[in-house]
Biopython code that builds the backbone (N, CA, C, O; Angstrom):
import numpy as np
from Bio.PDB.StructureBuilder import StructureBuilder

atoms = [
    (1, "UNK", "N", (85.674, 92.664, 69.982)),
    (1, "UNK", "CA", (84.328, 91.700, 69.328)),
    (1, "UNK", "C", (83.487, 92.373, 69.478)),
    (1, "UNK", "O", (83.370, 92.359, 70.703)),
    (2, "UNK", "N", (82.345, 93.355, 68.897)),
    (2, "UNK", "CA", (81.776, 94.442, 68.468)),
    (2, "UNK", "C", (80.236, 93.634, 68.848)),
    (2, "UNK", "O", (79.731, 92.919, 67.983)),
    (3, "UNK", "N", (79.571, 93.809, 70.162)),
    (3, "UNK", "CA", (78.504, 93.206, 70.966)),
    (3, "UNK", "C", (77.285, 93.769, 70.903)),
    (3, "UNK", "O", (77.135, 94.970, 71.127)),
    (4, "UNK", "N", (76.233, 92.923, 70.576)),
    (4, "UNK", "CA", (74.639, 94.139, 70.684)),
    (4, "UNK", "C", (74.482, 93.836, 71.622)),
    (4, "UNK", "O", (74.957, 92.768, 72.008)),
    (5, "UNK", "N", (73.495, 94.895, 72.699)),
    (5, "UNK", "CA", (72.457, 94.529, 74.036)),
    (5, "UNK", "C", (71.363, 94.675, 73.258)),
    (5, "UNK", "O", (71.170, 95.110, 72.122)),
    (6, "UNK", "N", (70.431, 94.044, 74.437)),
    (6, "UNK", "CA", (69.294, 93.747, 74.026)),
    (6, "UNK", "C", (68.445, 93.787, 75.391)),
    (6, "UNK", "O", (68.478, 92.912, 76.256)),
    (7, "UNK", "N", (67.791, 94.790, 75.419)),
    (7, "UNK", "CA", (66.826, 94.688, 76.619)),
    (7, "UNK", "C", (65.436, 94.294, 76.958)),
    (7, "UNK", "O", (64.551, 94.505, 76.129)),
    (8, "UNK", "N", (65.209, 93.837, 77.900)),
    (8, "UNK", "CA", (63.727, 92.847, 77.302)),
    (8, "UNK", "C", (63.182, 92.306, 78.922)),
    (8, "UNK", "O", (63.874, 91.971, 79.883)),
    (9, "UNK", "N", (61.642, 92.374, 78.786)),
    (9, "UNK", "CA", (60.777, 93.122, 80.237)),
    (9, "UNK", "C", (60.189, 91.373, 80.382)),
    (9, "UNK", "O", (60.583, 90.373, 79.783)),
    (10, "UNK", "N", (59.292, 91.506, 81.250)),
    (10, "UNK", "CA", (58.407, 90.305, 81.697)),
    (10, "UNK", "C", (58.053, 91.143, 82.735)),
    (10, "UNK", "O", (58.492, 92.207, 83.171)),
    (11, "UNK", "N", (56.974, 90.254, 83.076)),
    (11, "UNK", "CA", (55.624, 90.277, 84.872)),
    (11, "UNK", "C", (56.060, 89.161, 84.900)),
    (11, "UNK", "O", (56.438, 88.450, 83.969)),
    (12, "UNK", "N", (56.009, 88.905, 86.367)),
    (12, "UNK", "CA", (55.507, 87.872, 87.035)),
    (12, "UNK", "C", (54.042, 87.436, 87.685)),
    (12, "UNK", "O", (53.144, 88.277, 87.660)),
    (13, "UNK", "N", (53.887, 86.634, 88.041)),
    (13, "UNK", "CA", (52.599, 86.385, 88.562)),
    (13, "UNK", "C", (52.962, 86.862, 90.392)),
    (13, "UNK", "O", (53.808, 86.358, 91.131)),
    (14, "UNK", "N", (51.926, 88.039, 90.716)),
    (14, "UNK", "CA", (51.642, 89.042, 91.066)),
    (14, "UNK", "C", (50.934, 88.428, 92.784)),
    (14, "UNK", "O", (49.878, 88.697, 93.356)),
    (15, "UNK", "N", (52.396, 87.302, 93.258)),
    (15, "UNK", "CA", (52.464, 86.400, 94.161)),
    (15, "UNK", "C", (53.450, 85.972, 95.101)),
    (15, "UNK", "O", (54.408, 85.458, 94.523)),
    (16, "UNK", "N", (53.575, 86.003, 96.536)),
    (16, "UNK", "CA", (54.763, 86.089, 97.083)),
    (16, "UNK", "C", (55.434, 84.900, 96.957)),
    (16, "UNK", "O", (56.612, 84.659, 97.221)),
    (17, "UNK", "N", (54.612, 84.209, 96.546)),
    (17, "UNK", "CA", (55.289, 82.606, 96.597)),
    (17, "UNK", "C", (55.819, 82.535, 95.721)),
    (17, "UNK", "O", (56.933, 82.040, 95.889)),
    (18, "UNK", "N", (55.569, 82.822, 94.659)),
    (18, "UNK", "CA", (55.217, 82.363, 93.157)),
    (18, "UNK", "C", (57.034, 83.436, 92.501)),
    (18, "UNK", "O", (57.849, 83.449, 91.579)),
    (19, "UNK", "N", (56.852, 83.819, 93.226)),
    (19, "UNK", "CA", (58.456, 85.361, 92.838)),
    (19, "UNK", "C", (59.032, 84.463, 93.476)),
    (19, "UNK", "O", (59.222, 83.576, 92.644)),
    (20, "UNK", "N", (59.725, 83.901, 95.151)),
    (20, "UNK", "CA", (59.732, 83.592, 95.494)),
    (20, "UNK", "C", (60.696, 82.173, 95.174)),
    (20, "UNK", "O", (61.806, 81.852, 95.600)),
    (21, "UNK", "N", (59.897, 81.597, 94.378)),
    (21, "UNK", "CA", (59.902, 80.122, 93.828)),
    (21, "UNK", "C", (60.552, 80.595, 92.358)),
    (21, "UNK", "O", (61.526, 79.867, 92.164)),
    (22, "UNK", "N", (60.431, 81.282, 91.549)),
    (22, "UNK", "CA", (61.690, 82.447, 90.164)),
    (22, "UNK", "C", (62.487, 82.257, 90.724)),
    (22, "UNK", "O", (63.190, 81.412, 90.169)),
    (23, "UNK", "N", (62.908, 82.609, 91.720)),
    (23, "UNK", "CA", (63.985, 83.453, 92.817)),
    (23, "UNK", "C", (65.189, 82.274, 92.681)),
    (23, "UNK", "O", (66.180, 82.103, 91.970)),
    (24, "UNK", "N", (64.461, 81.509, 93.871)),
    (24, "UNK", "CA", (65.849, 80.110, 93.394)),
    (24, "UNK", "C", (65.975, 79.680, 92.454)),
    (24, "UNK", "O", (67.103, 79.227, 92.262)),
    (25, "UNK", "N", (65.020, 79.547, 91.364)),
    (25, "UNK", "CA", (65.164, 78.918, 89.465)),
    (25, "UNK", "C", (66.355, 79.450, 89.498)),
    (25, "UNK", "O", (67.333, 78.757, 89.215)),
    (26, "UNK", "N", (66.462, 80.573, 89.796)),
    (26, "UNK", "CA", (67.813, 81.427, 89.269)),
    (26, "UNK", "C", (68.543, 81.414, 89.896)),
    (26, "UNK", "O", (69.566, 81.816, 89.341)),
    (27, "UNK", "N", (68.698, 81.149, 90.926)),
    (27, "UNK", "CA", (70.275, 80.872, 91.904)),
    (27, "UNK", "C", (70.993, 80.342, 90.561)),
    (27, "UNK", "O", (70.583, 79.969, 89.462)),
    (28, "UNK", "N", (72.466, 80.510, 91.265)),
    (28, "UNK", "CA", (73.795, 79.872, 90.613)),
    (28, "UNK", "C", (73.300, 78.477, 90.643)),
    (28, "UNK", "O", (72.887, 78.206, 91.771)),
    (29, "UNK", "N", (73.199, 77.548, 89.849)),
    (29, "UNK", "CA", (73.231, 76.338, 90.220)),
    (29, "UNK", "C", (71.512, 75.791, 89.785)),
    (29, "UNK", "O", (71.246, 74.597, 89.651)),
    (30, "UNK", "N", (70.335, 77.055, 89.585)),
    (30, "UNK", "CA", (69.431, 76.228, 89.292)),
    (30, "UNK", "C", (69.261, 76.216, 88.294)),
    (30, "UNK", "O", (69.220, 75.026, 87.981)),
    (31, "UNK", "N", (69.098, 76.866, 87.374)),
    (31, "UNK", "CA", (68.742, 76.422, 85.628)),
    (31, "UNK", "C", (69.668, 74.909, 85.200)),
    (31, "UNK", "O", (70.884, 74.857, 85.386)),
    (32, "UNK", "N", (69.107, 74.077, 84.783)),
    (32, "UNK", "CA", (69.523, 73.340, 84.290)),
    (32, "UNK", "C", (70.338, 73.314, 83.370)),
    (32, "UNK", "O", (69.937, 73.850, 82.337)),
    (33, "UNK", "N", (71.840, 72.681, 83.334)),
    (33, "UNK", "CA", (72.779, 73.396, 82.746)),
    (33, "UNK", "C", (72.833, 72.916, 80.803)),
    (33, "UNK", "O", (73.803, 73.149, 80.082)),
    (34, "UNK", "N", (71.635, 72.286, 80.380)),
    (34, "UNK", "CA", (71.591, 72.101, 79.493)),
    (34, "UNK", "C", (70.867, 73.627, 78.785)),
    (34, "UNK", "O", (71.211, 74.078, 77.693)),
    (35, "UNK", "N", (69.838, 74.238, 79.668)),
    (35, "UNK", "CA", (69.671, 75.646, 79.220)),
    (35, "UNK", "C", (70.479, 76.476, 79.232)),
    (35, "UNK", "O", (70.399, 77.161, 78.213)),
    (36, "UNK", "N", (71.579, 76.910, 80.173)),
    (36, "UNK", "CA", (72.569, 77.337, 80.022)),
    (36, "UNK", "C", (73.475, 76.749, 78.634)),
    (36, "UNK", "O", (74.008, 77.685, 78.038)),
    (37, "UNK", "N", (73.700, 75.612, 78.118)),
    (37, "UNK", "CA", (74.148, 75.462, 77.155)),
    (37, "UNK", "C", (73.508, 76.108, 75.991)),
    (37, "UNK", "O", (73.988, 77.126, 75.492)),
    (38, "UNK", "N", (72.608, 75.633, 75.618)),
    (38, "UNK", "CA", (72.109, 76.614, 74.496)),
    (38, "UNK", "C", (71.793, 78.388, 74.465)),
    (38, "UNK", "O", (71.827, 79.119, 73.475)),
    (39, "UNK", "N", (71.527, 78.715, 75.704)),
    (39, "UNK", "CA", (71.552, 80.153, 75.699)),
    (39, "UNK", "C", (73.101, 80.247, 75.358)),
    (39, "UNK", "O", (73.047, 81.290, 74.707)),
    (40, "UNK", "N", (74.504, 79.876, 75.337)),
    (40, "UNK", "CA", (75.621, 80.155, 75.203)),
    (40, "UNK", "C", (75.807, 79.795, 73.712)),
    (40, "UNK", "O", (76.487, 80.699, 73.226)),
    (41, "UNK", "N", (75.503, 78.872, 72.767)),
    (41, "UNK", "CA", (74.959, 78.261, 72.324)),
    (41, "UNK", "C", (74.912, 79.130, 71.394)),
    (41, "UNK", "O", (75.578, 79.156, 70.359)),
    (42, "UNK", "N", (74.069, 79.902, 71.780)),
    (42, "UNK", "CA", (73.056, 80.737, 70.738)),
    (42, "UNK", "C", (74.448, 82.048, 70.067)),
    (42, "UNK", "O", (74.147, 82.814, 69.152)),
    (43, "UNK", "N", (75.494, 82.066, 70.539)),
    (43, "UNK", "CA", (75.930, 84.098, 70.549)),
    (43, "UNK", "C", (75.839, 84.934, 71.932)),
    (43, "UNK", "O", (76.365, 86.032, 72.119)),
    (44, "UNK", "N", (74.851, 83.992, 73.127)),
    (44, "UNK", "CA", (74.741, 85.187, 74.212)),
    (44, "UNK", "C", (75.768, 84.936, 75.132)),
    (44, "UNK", "O", (76.056, 83.982, 75.854)),
    (45, "UNK", "N", (76.478, 86.588, 74.810)),
    (45, "UNK", "CA", (77.688, 86.012, 75.430)),
    (45, "UNK", "C", (77.912, 87.268, 77.311)),
    (45, "UNK", "O", (78.848, 87.675, 78.000)),
    (46, "UNK", "N", (76.858, 87.334, 77.313)),
    (46, "UNK", "CA", (76.139, 87.517, 78.738)),
    (46, "UNK", "C", (74.776, 88.020, 78.750)),
    (46, "UNK", "O", (74.268, 88.891, 78.043)),
    (47, "UNK", "N", (74.190, 87.193, 79.840)),
    (47, "UNK", "CA", (72.535, 87.677, 80.253)),
    (47, "UNK", "C", (72.916, 87.298, 81.756)),
    (47, "UNK", "O", (73.679, 86.575, 82.397)),
    (48, "UNK", "N", (71.426, 88.687, 81.985)),
    (48, "UNK", "CA", (71.332, 88.830, 83.700)),
    (48, "UNK", "C", (69.813, 88.838, 83.528)),
    (48, "UNK", "O", (69.051, 88.893, 82.564)),
    (49, "UNK", "N", (69.728, 88.786, 84.407)),
    (49, "UNK", "CA", (67.576, 88.289, 85.025)),
    (49, "UNK", "C", (68.017, 89.989, 86.360)),
    (49, "UNK", "O", (68.851, 90.092, 87.260)),
    (50, "UNK", "N", (67.218, 90.745, 85.944)),
    (50, "UNK", "CA", (67.186, 92.276, 87.175)),
    (50, "UNK", "C", (65.785, 91.364, 87.689)),
    (50, "UNK", "O", (65.382, 90.380, 87.068)),
    (51, "UNK", "N", (65.089, 91.939, 89.040)),
    (51, "UNK", "CA", (63.642, 91.890, 89.527)),
    (51, "UNK", "C", (63.441, 92.576, 90.057)),
    (51, "UNK", "O", (64.305, 92.741, 90.919)),
    (52, "UNK", "N", (62.237, 93.605, 90.124)),
    (52, "UNK", "CA", (62.149, 94.826, 91.146)),
    (52, "UNK", "C", (60.027, 94.122, 90.945)),
    (52, "UNK", "O", (59.555, 93.512, 89.986)),
    (53, "UNK", "N", (59.351, 94.533, 92.163)),
    (53, "UNK", "CA", (57.805, 93.434, 92.716)),
    (53, "UNK", "C", (58.015, 92.973, 91.891)),
    (53, "UNK", "O", (59.097, 92.388, 91.863)),
    (54, "UNK", "N", (57.016, 92.915, 90.507)),
    (54, "UNK", "CA", (56.463, 91.290, 89.867)),
    (54, "UNK", "C", (57.542, 91.838, 88.324)),
    (54, "UNK", "O", (57.428, 91.026, 87.406)),
    (55, "UNK", "N", (58.456, 92.997, 88.010)),
    (55, "UNK", "CA", (59.169, 93.168, 86.523)),
    (55, "UNK", "C", (60.444, 92.208, 87.107)),
    (55, "UNK", "O", (61.018, 91.941, 88.163)),
    (56, "UNK", "N", (60.472, 91.871, 85.612)),
    (56, "UNK", "CA", (61.143, 91.103, 85.266)),
    (56, "UNK", "C", (62.507, 92.083, 83.858)),
    (56, "UNK", "O", (61.870, 92.468, 82.878)),
    (57, "UNK", "N", (63.562, 92.314, 83.794)),
    (57, "UNK", "CA", (64.351, 93.032, 83.367)),
    (57, "UNK", "C", (65.581, 92.125, 82.609)),
    (57, "UNK", "O", (66.601, 91.958, 83.278)),
    (58, "UNK", "N", (65.542, 91.671, 81.561)),
    (58, "UNK", "CA", (66.567, 90.558, 80.934)),
    (58, "UNK", "C", (67.473, 92.050, 80.304)),
    (58, "UNK", "O", (66.983, 92.981, 79.665)),
    (59, "UNK", "N", (68.970, 91.865, 80.759)),
    (59, "UNK", "CA", (70.278, 92.152, 79.501)),
    (59, "UNK", "C", (70.729, 91.596, 79.106)),
    (59, "UNK", "O", (71.372, 90.998, 79.968)),
    (60, "UNK", "N", (71.067, 91.016, 77.641)),
    (60, "UNK", "CA", (71.790, 89.838, 77.301)),
    (60, "UNK", "C", (72.662, 90.672, 76.035)),
    (60, "UNK", "O", (72.357, 91.237, 74.985)),
    (61, "UNK", "N", (73.492, 90.486, 76.540)),
    (61, "UNK", "CA", (75.116, 90.499, 74.980)),
    (61, "UNK", "C", (74.739, 89.286, 74.044)),
    (61, "UNK", "O", (74.496, 88.099, 74.262)),
    (62, "UNK", "N", (74.792, 90.114, 72.847)),
    (62, "UNK", "CA", (74.910, 88.684, 71.996)),
    (62, "UNK", "C", (75.850, 89.687, 70.759)),
    (62, "UNK", "O", (75.860, 90.891, 70.501)),
    (63, "UNK", "N", (76.852, 88.045, 69.996)),
    (63, "UNK", "CA", (77.596, 88.284, 68.941)),
    (63, "UNK", "C", (76.732, 88.845, 68.406)),
    (63, "UNK", "O", (75.573, 88.874, 68.821)),
    (64, "UNK", "N", (77.350, 89.663, 66.883)),
    (64, "UNK", "CA", (76.479, 90.394, 65.810)),
    (64, "UNK", "C", (75.665, 89.401, 65.032)),
    (64, "UNK", "O", (74.584, 89.665, 64.505)),
    (65, "UNK", "N", (76.537, 87.733, 64.991)),
    (65, "UNK", "CA", (75.551, 86.419, 64.513)),
    (65, "UNK", "C", (74.327, 86.127, 65.009)),
    (65, "UNK", "O", (73.525, 85.455, 64.360)),
    (66, "UNK", "N", (73.984, 86.747, 66.571)),
    (66, "UNK", "CA", (73.083, 86.662, 67.346)),
    (66, "UNK", "C", (71.509, 86.472, 66.545)),
    (66, "UNK", "O", (71.377, 87.518, 65.910)),
    (67, "UNK", "N", (70.409, 85.689, 66.333)),
    (67, "UNK", "CA", (69.632, 86.032, 65.291)),
    (67, "UNK", "C", (68.517, 85.676, 65.921)),
    (67, "UNK", "O", (68.002, 84.710, 65.358)),
    (68, "UNK", "N", (67.671, 86.204, 67.248)),
    (68, "UNK", "CA", (66.459, 85.736, 68.049)),
    (68, "UNK", "C", (65.477, 84.787, 67.752)),
    (68, "UNK", "O", (65.195, 83.808, 68.443)),
    (69, "UNK", "N", (64.703, 85.294, 66.136)),
    (69, "UNK", "CA", (64.098, 84.511, 65.690)),
    (69, "UNK", "C", (64.169, 83.228, 65.074)),
    (69, "UNK", "O", (63.231, 82.467, 64.840)),
    (70, "UNK", "N", (65.746, 83.022, 64.765)),
    (70, "UNK", "CA", (66.477, 81.650, 65.273)),
    (70, "UNK", "C", (66.442, 81.262, 66.495)),
    (70, "UNK", "O", (65.995, 80.124, 66.634)),
    (71, "UNK", "N", (66.664, 81.646, 67.168)),
    (71, "UNK", "CA", (67.093, 80.473, 68.838)),
    (71, "UNK", "C", (65.580, 80.736, 69.029)),
    (71, "UNK", "O", (65.290, 79.754, 69.712)),
    (72, "UNK", "N", (64.199, 81.565, 68.834)),
    (72, "UNK", "CA", (63.556, 80.651, 68.692)),
    (72, "UNK", "C", (63.254, 79.520, 68.136)),
    (72, "UNK", "O", (62.805, 78.565, 68.770)),
    (73, "UNK", "N", (63.484, 79.520, 66.842)),
    (73, "UNK", "CA", (62.728, 78.103, 66.412)),
    (73, "UNK", "C", (63.932, 77.229, 67.070)),
    (73, "UNK", "O", (63.431, 76.206, 67.536)),
    (74, "UNK", "N", (65.066, 77.255, 67.237)),
    (74, "UNK", "CA", (65.801, 75.604, 67.844)),
    (74, "UNK", "C", (65.383, 75.308, 69.466)),
    (74, "UNK", "O", (65.465, 74.251, 70.092)),
    (75, "UNK", "N", (64.907, 76.631, 69.903)),
    (75, "UNK", "CA", (64.204, 76.506, 71.439)),
    (75, "UNK", "C", (63.407, 75.157, 71.810)),
    (75, "UNK", "O", (63.403, 74.282, 72.676)),
    (76, "UNK", "N", (62.442, 75.681, 70.113)),
    (76, "UNK", "CA", (61.243, 75.124, 70.581)),
    (76, "UNK", "C", (61.018, 73.879, 70.114)),
    (76, "UNK", "O", (59.877, 73.502, 69.847)),
    (77, "UNK", "N", (62.589, 72.751, 69.899)),
    (77, "UNK", "CA", (62.818, 71.758, 68.974)),
    (77, "UNK", "C", (64.118, 71.402, 70.488)),
    (77, "UNK", "O", (65.059, 70.615, 70.588)),
    (78, "UNK", "N", (63.633, 72.247, 71.259)),
    (78, "UNK", "CA", (64.635, 71.738, 72.232)),
    (78, "UNK", "C", (64.077, 70.617, 72.925)),
    (78, "UNK", "O", (65.153, 70.236, 72.464)),
    (79, "UNK", "N", (63.575, 69.792, 73.485)),
    (79, "UNK", "CA", (63.126, 69.317, 74.935)),
    (79, "UNK", "C", (63.549, 69.699, 76.134)),
    (79, "UNK", "O", (62.620, 70.082, 76.845)),
    (80, "UNK", "N", (64.876, 69.753, 76.759)),
    (80, "UNK", "CA", (64.652, 70.405, 77.894)),
    (80, "UNK", "C", (64.640, 72.010, 77.640)),
    (80, "UNK", "O", (64.486, 72.537, 78.742)),
    (81, "UNK", "N", (64.704, 72.636, 76.991)),
    (81, "UNK", "CA", (64.559, 74.288, 76.794)),
    (81, "UNK", "C", (62.711, 74.277, 77.150)),
    (81, "UNK", "O", (62.149, 75.177, 77.774)),
    (82, "UNK", "N", (62.087, 73.171, 76.640)),
    (82, "UNK", "CA", (61.011, 73.161, 76.524)),
    (82, "UNK", "C", (60.359, 72.904, 77.834)),
    (82, "UNK", "O", (59.221, 73.115, 78.253)),
    (83, "UNK", "N", (61.383, 72.408, 78.327)),
    (83, "UNK", "CA", (60.428, 71.949, 79.978)),
    (83, "UNK", "C", (60.677, 73.256, 80.415)),
    (83, "UNK", "O", (59.738, 74.039, 80.555)),
    (84, "UNK", "N", (61.879, 73.595, 80.656)),
    (84, "UNK", "CA", (62.349, 74.789, 81.486)),
    (84, "UNK", "C", (61.182, 75.594, 81.391)),
    (84, "UNK", "O", (60.459, 75.839, 82.357)),
    (85, "UNK", "N", (60.890, 76.224, 79.626)),
    (85, "UNK", "CA", (60.265, 76.537, 80.070)),
    (85, "UNK", "C", (58.558, 76.572, 80.629)),
    (85, "UNK", "O", (57.916, 77.248, 81.433)),
    (86, "UNK", "N", (58.339, 75.680, 79.898)),
    (86, "UNK", "CA", (56.731, 75.322, 80.638)),
    (86, "UNK", "C", (57.090, 75.372, 82.510)),
    (86, "UNK", "O", (56.143, 75.464, 83.290)),
    (87, "UNK", "N", (58.142, 75.318, 82.881)),
    (87, "UNK", "CA", (58.356, 75.233, 83.991)),
    (87, "UNK", "C", (58.261, 76.905, 84.396)),
    (87, "UNK", "O", (57.476, 77.385, 85.214)),
    (88, "UNK", "N", (58.945, 77.404, 83.857)),
    (88, "UNK", "CA", (58.680, 79.180, 83.829)),
    (88, "UNK", "C", (57.285, 80.110, 83.658)),
    (88, "UNK", "O", (57.086, 81.234, 84.118)),
    (89, "UNK", "N", (56.329, 79.224, 82.795)),
    (89, "UNK", "CA", (55.268, 79.593, 82.487)),
    (89, "UNK", "C", (54.631, 79.653, 84.133)),
    (89, "UNK", "O", (54.064, 80.736, 84.277)),
    (90, "UNK", "N", (54.586, 79.077, 84.994)),
    (90, "UNK", "CA", (53.569, 79.181, 85.683)),
    (90, "UNK", "C", (53.726, 80.129, 86.911)),
    (90, "UNK", "O", (53.083, 80.266, 87.952)),
    (91, "UNK", "N", (55.625, 81.161, 86.010)),
    (91, "UNK", "CA", (55.442, 81.844, 87.395)),
    (91, "UNK", "C", (55.085, 83.116, 86.566)),
    (91, "UNK", "O", (54.663, 84.109, 87.159)),
    (92, "UNK", "N", (55.278, 83.112, 84.918)),
    (92, "UNK", "CA", (55.557, 84.826, 84.642)),
    (92, "UNK", "C", (54.469, 84.578, 84.105)),
    (92, "UNK", "O", (53.755, 83.621, 84.405)),
    (93, "UNK", "N", (54.200, 85.502, 83.165)),
    (93, "UNK", "CA", (52.588, 86.495, 82.551)),
    (93, "UNK", "C", (53.181, 87.551, 82.111)),
    (93, "UNK", "O", (54.221, 88.019, 82.573)),
    (94, "UNK", "N", (52.416, 88.065, 81.006)),
    (94, "UNK", "CA", (52.988, 88.746, 79.263)),
    (94, "UNK", "C", (53.005, 90.184, 80.239)),
    (94, "UNK", "O", (52.437, 90.298, 81.325)),
    (95, "UNK", "N", (53.490, 90.811, 79.820)),
    (95, "UNK", "CA", (52.978, 91.802, 79.504)),
    (95, "UNK", "C", (51.823, 92.517, 78.575)),
    (95, "UNK", "O", (51.551, 92.309, 77.393)),
    (96, "UNK", "N", (51.170, 93.541, 79.629)),
    (96, "UNK", "CA", (49.623, 93.746, 78.879)),
    (96, "UNK", "C", (49.634, 93.857, 77.406)),
    (96, "UNK", "O", (48.812, 93.294, 76.683)),
    (97, "UNK", "N", (50.659, 94.653, 76.967)),
    (97, "UNK", "CA", (50.916, 95.045, 75.225)),
    (97, "UNK", "C", (51.466, 94.066, 74.535)),
    (97, "UNK", "O", (51.673, 94.384, 73.363)),
    (98, "UNK", "N", (51.838, 92.798, 74.873)),
    (98, "UNK", "CA", (52.563, 91.790, 74.652)),
    (98, "UNK", "C", (51.565, 90.994, 73.401)),
    (98, "UNK", "O", (50.343, 91.126, 73.467)),
    (99, "UNK", "N", (52.263, 90.087, 72.166)),
    (99, "UNK", "CA", (51.774, 89.266, 71.371)),
    (99, "UNK", "C", (51.305, 88.758, 71.473)),
    (99, "UNK", "O", (51.898, 88.094, 72.323)),
    (100, "UNK", "N", (50.041, 88.074, 71.234)),
    (100, "UNK", "CA", (49.867, 86.590, 71.232)),
    (100, "UNK", "C", (51.206, 85.747, 71.801)),
    (100, "UNK", "O", (52.287, 86.226, 71.458)),
    (101, "UNK", "N", (51.238, 84.695, 72.529)),
    (101, "UNK", "CA", (52.156, 83.961, 72.676)),
    (101, "UNK", "C", (53.331, 84.559, 73.515)),
    (101, "UNK", "O", (53.960, 83.842, 74.293)),
    (102, "UNK", "N", (53.521, 85.442, 73.401)),
    (102, "UNK", "CA", (54.605, 86.132, 73.632)),
    (102, "UNK", "C", (55.267, 86.096, 74.610)),
    (102, "UNK", "O", (54.523, 85.437, 75.336)),
    (103, "UNK", "N", (56.375, 86.375, 75.363)),
    (103, "UNK", "CA", (56.615, 86.164, 76.715)),
    (103, "UNK", "C", (57.576, 87.763, 76.627)),
    (103, "UNK", "O", (57.207, 88.930, 76.753)),
    (104, "UNK", "N", (58.917, 87.150, 76.357)),
    (104, "UNK", "CA", (59.862, 88.701, 76.661)),
    (104, "UNK", "C", (59.204, 89.362, 76.065)),
    (104, "UNK", "O", (58.518, 88.934, 75.137)),
    (105, "UNK", "N", (59.233, 90.680, 76.462)),
    (105, "UNK", "CA", (59.145, 92.067, 74.896)),
    (105, "UNK", "C", (60.316, 93.040, 75.029)),
    (105, "UNK", "O", (60.800, 93.694, 75.953)),
    (106, "UNK", "N", (60.538, 92.893, 73.908)),
    (106, "UNK", "CA", (62.656, 93.475, 73.893)),
    (106, "UNK", "C", (61.694, 95.081, 73.580)),
    (106, "UNK", "O", (60.776, 95.397, 72.824)),
    (107, "UNK", "N", (62.592, 95.851, 74.724)),
    (107, "UNK", "CA", (62.432, 97.763, 75.176)),
    (107, "UNK", "C", (62.965, 98.153, 73.733)),
    (107, "UNK", "O", (63.457, 97.207, 73.118)),
    (108, "UNK", "N", (62.956, 99.138, 73.213)),
    (108, "UNK", "CA", (63.527, 100.231, 72.142)),
    (108, "UNK", "C", (64.550, 101.426, 73.800)),
    (108, "UNK", "O", (64.193, 101.699, 74.946)),
    (109, "UNK", "N", (66.054, 101.822, 72.830)),
    (109, "UNK", "CA", (66.552, 102.347, 73.266)),
    (109, "UNK", "C", (65.722, 103.595, 73.419)),
    (109, "UNK", "O", (64.803, 103.549, 72.602)),
    (110, "UNK", "N", (65.687, 104.687, 74.143)),
    (110, "UNK", "CA", (65.221, 105.992, 74.067)),
    (110, "UNK", "C", (66.350, 107.580, 74.128)),
    (110, "UNK", "O", (66.405, 108.696, 73.613)),
    (111, "UNK", "N", (67.097, 106.732, 75.116)),
    (111, "UNK", "CA", (68.427, 107.537, 75.743)),
    (111, "UNK", "C", (69.207, 106.829, 75.590)),
    (111, "UNK", "O", (69.232, 105.623, 75.344)),
    (112, "UNK", "N", (70.174, 107.836, 75.787)),
    (112, "UNK", "CA", (72.276, 107.291, 75.721)),
    (112, "UNK", "C", (73.279, 108.895, 76.025)),
    (112, "UNK", "O", (73.656, 109.886, 75.400)),
    (113, "UNK", "N", (73.358, 108.256, 77.515)),
    (113, "UNK", "CA", (74.798, 109.996, 77.917)),
    (113, "UNK", "C", (75.350, 110.266, 76.642)),
    (113, "UNK", "O", (75.559, 111.310, 76.024)),
    (114, "UNK", "N", (75.624, 108.472, 76.284)),
    (114, "UNK", "CA", (76.920, 108.810, 75.264)),
    (114, "UNK", "C", (77.118, 109.731, 73.866)),
    (114, "UNK", "O", (77.981, 110.024, 73.038)),
    (115, "UNK", "N", (75.113, 110.082, 74.330)),
    (115, "UNK", "CA", (75.021, 110.741, 72.874)),
    (115, "UNK", "C", (74.853, 112.083, 72.935)),
    (115, "UNK", "O", (74.589, 112.742, 71.929)),
    (116, "UNK", "N", (75.021, 112.702, 74.353)),
    (116, "UNK", "CA", (74.637, 113.858, 74.600)),
    (116, "UNK", "C", (75.418, 114.480, 74.328)),
    (116, "UNK", "O", (76.428, 113.851, 74.013)),
    (117, "UNK", "N", (75.514, 115.683, 74.264)),
    (117, "UNK", "CA", (76.978, 117.318, 74.012)),
    (117, "UNK", "C", (77.288, 116.783, 74.767)),
    (117, "UNK", "O", (76.445, 116.141, 75.395)),
    (118, "UNK", "N", (78.934, 116.720, 75.225)),
    (118, "UNK", "CA", (78.813, 117.982, 76.662)),
    (118, "UNK", "C", (78.866, 118.704, 77.051)),
    (118, "UNK", "O", (78.879, 119.771, 76.437)),
    (119, "UNK", "N", (78.912, 118.639, 77.953)),
    (119, "UNK", "CA", (78.447, 120.079, 78.953)),
    (119, "UNK", "C", (79.882, 120.629, 79.490)),
    (119, "UNK", "O", (80.654, 120.182, 80.339)),
    (120, "UNK", "N", (79.949, 122.245, 78.318)),
    (120, "UNK", "CA", (81.715, 122.724, 79.917)),
    (120, "UNK", "C", (81.116, 122.834, 80.742)),
    (120, "UNK", "O", (81.615, 123.098, 81.836)),
]
sb = StructureBuilder()
sb.init_structure("model")
sb.init_model(0)
sb.init_chain("A")
sb.init_seg("    ")
for serial, (resi, resn, name, xyz) in enumerate(atoms, 1):
    if name == "N":
        sb.init_residue(resn, " ", resi, " ")
    sb.init_atom(name, np.array(xyz, "f"), 0.0, 1.0, " ", f" {name:<3s}", serial, name[0])
structure = sb.get_structure()
């Protein structure tokens, strides 16, 4: 099965207590089961969040049918997802160049070793 990789970024509040709380909420078993179900139901086959300083990087692999805009619409109608998002809003802050209301900003891949010529 072909998968698509998405890389998204977001910042955390620059506060050690908020960062610790965010990390605690993301431990195994931390997010509500309904949120994990909603993620899996959308064709997201793998999702990781990496952290350094006050920056988060989300690595997401999806099926070819995945539609980020459609997921956003369904998430906005899901009270469990909205409760989770409201909780996470306390810890997160948008990147300076994010659009109004945008949380995670998708990165553009500009380099891949596989695209480079082989060296003799």
